[in-house]
C-alpha positions as CSV (number, residue, x, y, z in Angstrom):
1,X,-14.2,5.2,9.3
2,X,-11.5,2.9,8.0
3,X,-8.7,3.9,5.8
4,X,-6.7,1.9,3.2
5,X,-3.7,3.7,2.0
6,X,-1.8,2.8,-1.1
7,X,1.7,4.2,-1.3
8,X,3.3,5.0,-4.8
9,X,4.5,8.0,-6.7
10,X,2.1,10.5,-8.9
11,X,2.3,10.9,-12.5
12,X,2.4,8.8,-15.6
13,X,6.2,8.1,-15.4
14,X,5.8,6.1,-12.0
15,X,2.3,4.6,-12.9
16,X,3.5,1.0,-13.6
17,X,6.8,1.0,-11.4
18,X,7.4,-1.6,-8.7
19,X,7.3,1.3,-6.2
20,X,3.7,1.8,-7.1
21,X,2.2,-1.5,-6.3
22,X,0.4,0.1,-3.3
23,X,-1.5,2.5,-5.8
24,X,-2.1,-0.7,-7.8
25,X,-3.9,-2.4,-4.9
26,X,-6.0,0.4,-4.0
27,X,-7.1,1.0,-7.5
28,X,-8.2,-2.5,-7.7
29,X,-10.0,-2.3,-4.5
30,X,-11.8,0.8,-5.7
31,X,-12.6,-0.9,-9.0
32,X,-14.4,-3.8,-7.1
33,X,-16.7,-1.2,-5.4
34,X,-17.3,1.2,-8.1
35,X,-15.5,3.9,-6.3
36,X,-13.9,7.0,-8.2
37,X,-11.0,8.8,-6.8
38,X,-11.0,12.6,-6.6
39,X,-8.9,15.1,-5.2
40,X,-8.9,15.3,-1.5
41,X,-8.6,18.4,0.8
42,X,-5.0,17.6,1.1
43,X,-2.2,16.3,-1.0
44,X,-3.9,12.9,-2.0
45,X,-6.6,11.4,-4.1
46,X,-9.5,9.8,-2.1
47,X,-12.4,7.6,-2.9
48,X,-14.9,6.6,-0.2
49,X,-17.0,3.4,-0.2
50,X,-20.2,4.1,1.8
51,X,-20.8,0.2,1.8
52,X,-17.6,-0.5,3.6
53,X,-17.3,2.9,5.4
54,X,-13.8,3.0,4.2
55,X,-11.6,5.6,2.4
56,X,-9.1,4.5,-0.2
57,X,-6.3,6.9,-0.5
58,X,-3.5,7.5,-2.8
59,X,-1.1,10.1,-1.4
60,X,0.1,12.5,-4.1
61,X,3.1,13.6,-2.1
62,X,5.6,11.4,-3.8
63,X,6.9,8.4,-1.9
64,X,9.4,9.9,0.3
65,X,6.9,12.5,1.8
66,X,4.0,9.9,2.3
67,X,3.8,10.9,5.9
68,X,2.4,14.3,5.2
69,X,-0.7,13.1,3.4
70,X,-1.3,10.2,5.9
71,X,-1.0,12.5,9.1
72,X,-3.6,14.9,7.3
73,X,-5.8,11.9,6.6
74,X,-5.7,10.4,10.2
75,X,-6.4,14.1,11.6
76,X,-9.1,15.3,8.9
77,X,-11.2,11.7,9.1
78,X,-10.4,10.9,12.6
79,X,-9.0,7.7,11.7
80,X,-7.8,5.3,14.4
81,X,-4.3,4.0,13.6
82,X,-5.6,0.5,14.2
83,X,-8.2,1.1,11.5
84,X,-5.6,2.4,8.9
85,X,-4.1,-0.2,6.7
86,X,-1.0,1.0,4.7
87,X,-0.1,-0.8,1.6
88,X,3.5,-0.8,-0.1
89,X,6.2,-2.4,-2.0
90,X,8.7,-4.6,-0.1
91,X,12.2,-5.4,-1.3
92,X,12.6,-8.2,1.1
93,X,9.8,-10.2,0.2
94,X,9.8,-12.3,-3.2
95,X,7.7,-11.1,-5.9
96,X,4.4,-12.8,-5.9
97,X,4.0,-12.8,-2.2
98,X,2.3,-10.5,0.4
99,X,2.6,-10.2,4.1
100,X,0.2,-8.4,6.5
101,X,1.8,-7.1,9.9
102,X,0.3,-5.3,12.9
103,X,3.1,-2.7,13.2
104,X,6.9,-2.5,12.9
105,X,9.6,-0.3,11.6
106,X,9.9,1.3,8.3
107,X,12.8,-0.8,7.6
108,X,14.6,0.7,4.1
109,X,11.2,1.9,2.9
110,X,11.3,5.7,2.8
111,X,7.6,6.1,2.5
112,X,7.0,4.1,5.7
113,X,9.7,5.8,7.5
114,X,8.0,9.2,6.5
115,X,4.6,8.1,7.8
116,X,6.2,6.7,11.0
117,X,8.1,10.2,11.5
118,X,5.0,12.1,11.0
119,X,2.7,10.0,13.1
120,X,5.3,9.4,15.8
121,X,4.2,5.9,15.9
122,X,4.6,2.6,14.1
123,X,1.8,0.9,15.5
124,X,-0.5,0.7,12.5
125,X,-1.2,-2.1,10.4
126,X,0.4,-2.6,7.0
127,X,0.2,-5.0,3.9
128,X,3.6,-5.6,2.3
129,X,3.9,-6.7,-1.5
130,X,7.0,-8.5,-2.5
131,X,8.9,-6.9,-5.4
132,X,12.2,-8.9,-5.0
133,X,13.5,-11.0,-7.9
134,X,16.7,-13.2,-8.1
135,X,19.6,-11.3,-9.3
136,X,18.1,-8.0,-8.4
137,X,20.7,-7.0,-5.7
138,X,23.6,-7.7,-8.4
139,X,22.0,-5.6,-11.2
140,X,22.1,-2.1,-9.7
141,X,20.7,0.3,-6.9
142,X,17.7,-0.3,-5.0
143,X,16.4,3.3,-6.0
144,X,16.8,2.3,-9.8
145,X,15.1,-0.9,-9.2
146,X,12.0,0.2,-7.4
147,X,11.7,3.2,-9.9
148,X,11.7,0.8,-13.0
149,X,8.8,-0.7,-14.6
150,X,7.9,-4.4,-13.9
151,X,9.2,-6.8,-16.7
152,X,6.5,-8.5,-18.8
153,X,6.7,-11.8,-16.6
154,X,6.7,-9.7,-13.3
155,X,3.4,-7.9,-14.5
156,X,1.8,-11.4,-14.8
157,X,2.9,-12.3,-11.2
158,X,1.6,-8.9,-10.0
159,X,-1.6,-9.4,-11.9
160,X,-2.1,-12.9,-10.3
161,X,-1.3,-11.7,-6.8
162,X,-3.3,-8.3,-6.7
163,X,-6.9,-10.2,-6.5
164,X,-5.7,-12.2,-3.3
165,X,-3.9,-9.1,-1.7
166,X,-7.3,-7.2,-2.3
167,X,-9.2,-10.0,-0.8
168,X,-6.8,-9.8,2.3
169,X,-7.8,-6.2,2.5
170,X,-11.4,-6.7,2.3
171,X,-11.0,-9.3,5.1
172,X,-9.1,-6.7,7.3
173,X,-11.9,-4.1,6.5
174,X,-14.7,-6.4,7.5
175,X,-13.4,-9.0,9.8
176,X,-10.4,-7.3,11.4
177,X,-6.5,-7.5,11.3
178,X,-6.2,-10.9,13.4
179,X,-8.4,-12.6,11.1
180,X,-6.8,-11.3,7.9
181,X,-3.3,-12.2,9.2
182,X,-4.3,-15.7,10.2
183,X,-6.1,-16.4,6.9
184,X,-3.8,-14.7,4.5
185,X,-0.2,-15.1,6.0
186,X,-0.5,-18.8,6.1
187,X,-1.2,-18.9,2.5
188,X,2.1,-17.3,1.8
């Protein structure tokens, strides 16, 4: 089985924040396949697409503890790390862009750091969705920025990029990481 893990924070207060684009993408993917989320046996919501033989996951551990849920998913569902794609927000990518990577560090993203700490590895695919906008760094802390809602204009940019990013995830599932990177990273 493959797994697509969208990172975010649970609860209505965080639903539309920049930090929750991982949840947004996984919800878009689930919607395409008519998959409903339900409580998992651990601290996450899960929806399984029989057609894709893929689990769509939303950890409920809050961003900074995402590794707890991801470790449980990997063990419980016997998911190989190369078959797991983690989707999350990236402050180093411009809003409206995304990038697929084979592996790497967690950088400044605490959710990714938590996953790497819990798995003891950084060798798993990820899709980073850009949330950076001009002037962000001058207008306050990164924590405040990621935990705030998108502006109206930013929502439109995210709405426009989510379908293509979801296509990239589908490509990863059906054709593999290399094909997804070669096809979608070049468009960016």
